[in-house]
C-alpha positions in Angstrom: 1.6 107.8 -17.5 0.8 106.1 -14.4 -2.8 106.4 -12.7 -4.0 106.2 -8.9 -7.2 105.0 -8.5 -8.8 106.8 -5.2 -12.2 105.6 -3.9 -13.5 103.8 -0.6 -13.5 100.1 -0.3 -17.6 100.1 -0.6 -17.4 102.6 -3.7 -15.0 99.5 -5.0 -17.8 96.8 -3.7 -20.1 98.2 -5.5 -18.7 99.1 -8.8 -15.9 97.6 -10.6 -13.7 100.0 -12.9 -12.2 98.0 -16.1 -9.5 99.8 -17.0 -7.4 99.3 -20.5 -4.0 101.6 -21.7 -4.5 102.2 -25.6 -1.9 104.5 -26.7 -1.4 107.0 -24.2 -5.5 107.5 -23.1 -6.8 105.9 -20.4 -9.9 104.4 -20.5 -12.5 103.3 -17.6 -15.8 101.9 -17.6 -17.9 101.4 -15.1 -20.1 98.0 -14.1 -22.7 98.0 -12.0 -22.9 94.7 -9.6 -26.4 92.3 -11.1 -29.8 93.5 -8.6 -30.3 89.2 -8.5 -26.8 89.3 -6.4 -28.6 91.4 -4.1 -30.8 90.7 -1.1 -34.1 92.6 -1.3 -37.0 90.9 1.0 -39.4 93.3 -0.8 -39.1 92.8 -4.5 -41.3 90.8 -6.7 -41.6 87.1 -6.8 -39.2 86.1 -10.4 -36.3 83.2 -11.4 -33.0 83.8 -9.1 -34.2 86.5 -6.8 -32.1 86.4 -4.0 -34.5 86.1 -0.7 -31.7 84.4 1.9 -32.6 85.4 5.8 -35.8 87.0 4.4 -38.9 86.4 6.9 -41.7 85.9 4.4 -44.1 84.3 6.9 -47.4 83.7 5.7 -47.0 85.1 2.1 -49.1 84.7 -0.9 -46.9 82.9 -3.2 -49.7 81.0 -4.9 -47.8 80.1 -8.7 -45.0 82.5 -8.2 -41.7 81.9 -10.9 -38.7 80.9 -8.2 -37.5 78.7 -10.3 -33.4 78.9 -9.5 -34.2 81.2 -6.2 -32.2 81.9 -3.9 -34.3 80.7 -0.3 -30.8 79.8 1.4 -32.3 79.8 5.3 -35.6 82.0 4.8 -38.4 82.1 6.9 -41.5 80.8 4.7 -43.7 79.3 7.7 -47.6 79.7 7.1 -46.4 81.2 3.1 -49.3 79.6 0.0 -46.4 78.4 -2.2 -49.4 76.5 -4.1 -48.2 75.3 -7.2 -45.3 77.4 -7.4 -42.7 76.8 -9.8 -39.6 75.9 -7.3 -37.4 73.8 -9.9 -33.6 74.9 -8.5 -34.3 76.5 -6.2 -31.7 77.1 -3.0 -33.6 75.9 0.2 -30.9 74.8 2.3 -31.6 75.2 6.0 -34.6 77.2 4.9 -37.5 76.9 7.7 -41.4 76.2 6.2 -43.4 74.7 8.5 -47.5 74.5 7.8 -46.8 75.9 4.7 -49.0 75.2 1.5 -47.3 73.5 -1.0 -49.3 71.5 -2.7 -48.8 70.8 -6.7 -45.7 72.8 -6.3 -42.6 72.3 -8.4 -39.8 71.5 -6.7 -37.3 69.6 -9.0 -33.5 69.2 -8.2 -34.2 72.2 -5.7 -31.5 72.3 -2.8 -33.5 71.3 0.2 -30.8 70.0 2.7 -31.9 70.9 6.6 -34.9 72.3 5.2 -38.0 72.4 8.4 -41.1 71.4 6.2 -42.5 69.7 9.2 -46.6 70.1 8.9 -46.4 71.7 5.1 -48.1 70.0 2.4 -46.9 69.1 0.0 -49.7 66.8 -1.9 -49.1 66.3 -5.4 -45.7 68.3 -5.3 -42.7 67.0 -7.8 -39.3 66.7 -6.2 -38.0 64.3 -8.7 -34.0 64.7 -8.6 -34.4 67.2 -4.9 -31.8 66.7 -2.2 -33.8 66.7 0.8 -30.7 64.8 3.3 -31.5 65.6 6.6 -34.7 67.9 5.7 -38.1 67.3 8.3 -40.8 66.3 7.8 -42.7 65.0 10.3 -46.3 65.1 10.3 -45.6 66.6 6.6 -49.1 65.5 3.7 -46.7 64.0 0.6 -50.2 62.3 -0.8 -49.5 61.5 -4.0 -46.2 63.5 -4.7 -43.4 62.7 -6.9 -40.6 62.3 -5.0 -38.1 60.4 -7.6 -34.8 59.4 -7.9 -34.7 62.1 -4.6 -31.9 62.1 -2.1 -33.6 61.4 1.7 -30.8 60.1 3.5 -31.2 61.2 7.3 -34.8 62.6 6.6 -37.1 62.9 9.2 -40.7 61.9 7.4 -42.3 60.5 11.3 -45.7 60.4 11.4 -46.1 61.9 7.7 -48.9 61.3 4.9 -47.2 59.4 2.2 -49.8 57.8 0.3 -49.6 56.7 -3.5 -46.0 58.9 -3.0 -43.7 57.2 -5.9 -40.3 57.0 -3.9 -38.9 55.0 -7.2 -35.1 54.8 -7.0 -34.7 57.3 -4.3 -32.2 57.1 -1.4 -33.9 56.8 2.3 -30.5 55.9 4.1 -31.6 56.0 7.9 -34.8 57.5 7.0 -37.2 57.5 9.8 -40.6 56.8 8.9 -42.0 55.8 12.1 -46.0 55.8 12.2 -45.9 57.2 9.2 -48.6 56.0 6.0 -47.4 54.4 2.9 -50.7 53.2 1.8 -50.1 52.4 -2.1 -46.6 54.5 -2.2 -44.2 53.0 -4.6 -40.2 52.4 -3.2 -39.3 50.8 -6.9 -35.4 50.4 -6.5 -35.4 52.8 -3.6 -32.6 52.5 -0.9 -33.9 51.9 2.4 -30.5 50.7 4.0 -31.3 51.3 7.9 -34.4 53.5 7.8 -36.7 52.9 9.9 -40.8 52.0 9.1 -41.4 50.7 12.6 -45.3 50.7 12.9 -45.3 52.0 9.1 -48.4 51.5 7.5 -47.6 49.8 3.7 -50.7 48.3 2.9 -51.2 48.0 -0.8 -47.2 49.0 -1.2 -44.7 48.1 -3.9 -41.4 47.7 -2.4 -40.4 45.9 -5.7 -36.3 45.9 -5.8 -35.7 47.7 -2.7 -33.4 47.1 -0.7 -34.2 46.7 3.4 -30.8 46.0 4.6 -30.6 46.3 8.3 -34.4 48.5 7.8 -36.8 48.2 10.9 -39.5 47.0 9.3 -40.9 45.9 13.2 -45.1 46.5 13.3 -45.5 47.7 10.5 -48.4 46.3 8.4 -47.3 44.6 5.0 -50.9 43.4 4.0 -50.5 43.3 -0.1 -47.5 45.0 0.0 -45.2 43.8 -2.8 -41.7 43.1 -2.1 -40.3 40.9 -4.6 -37.0 40.8 -5.5 -36.4 43.3 -2.4 -33.5 42.6 -0.3 -34.1 42.5 3.4 -30.9 41.3 4.9 -31.0 41.9 8.9 -34.0 43.7 8.4 -36.3 43.8 11.9 -39.3 42.2 11.1 -40.7 41.9 14.4 -44.5 42.1 14.9 -45.0 42.8 11.3 -48.4 42.2 9.6 -47.8 40.0 6.3 -51.6 39.2 5.8 -51.6 39.1 1.3 -47.8 40.2 1.3 -45.9 39.2 -1.8 -42.0 38.1 -0.9 -39.2 38.9 -2.2 -39.1 34.8 -4.0 -42.1 35.6 -5.3 -44.1 33.4 -3.2 -47.2 34.6 -0.8 -46.6 35.6 2.3 -47.1 33.2 5.9 -48.6 33.9 8.8 -45.7 34.3 10.1 -43.5 35.9 7.1 -41.7 34.7 4.3 
């Protein structure tokens, strides 16, 4: 017995036909494309939802559960995402300018080349997040957990990073010009080639941090801890060293370590 399948290409995309042959009987079973595979910009927020390319400007998403959501190239500028769960969400290339993500959960979120300039992320959890090439210019990450995260080539110019934790994170070639880093934690962080010129690192902890070829010109390192830090070929011109501890463990003099 032979069977000819007749139908439009659109129908074949929307519906799959599972065909089996039992003796002389042809059995066909229809299945629908899963709802999560489609984009519905009007759908209520839920884990794994696909909101790719949607415009959600000024949306109220306080406490929303968007774990694993697909938000690639989505516009969330001005949105209120405070306390939202975005763990594992895919936000590559998203625009999230001047949004509120205070206390949000962004663990393992994919934030490559996302625009978060001017946004509030104080107290947010960005552990193991992918922030390579992200724009965080003038963003507020005070008290945020950015542990073991990737911030290669990220822009953190003039950002508020007070008491933020970048332990074991990668900030290779990141721009932190003029950033406020008071009491920030960079234990074991890789800041190779990073630009920290004019940054305020008062009371910051840089224990075992890698600062090879970093630019620290004009930075304030008052009372900072640099024990076992690697400052090879770093630009240290004009640094304020008052009370800072050197890589050797000794206190810095007026002229530095």
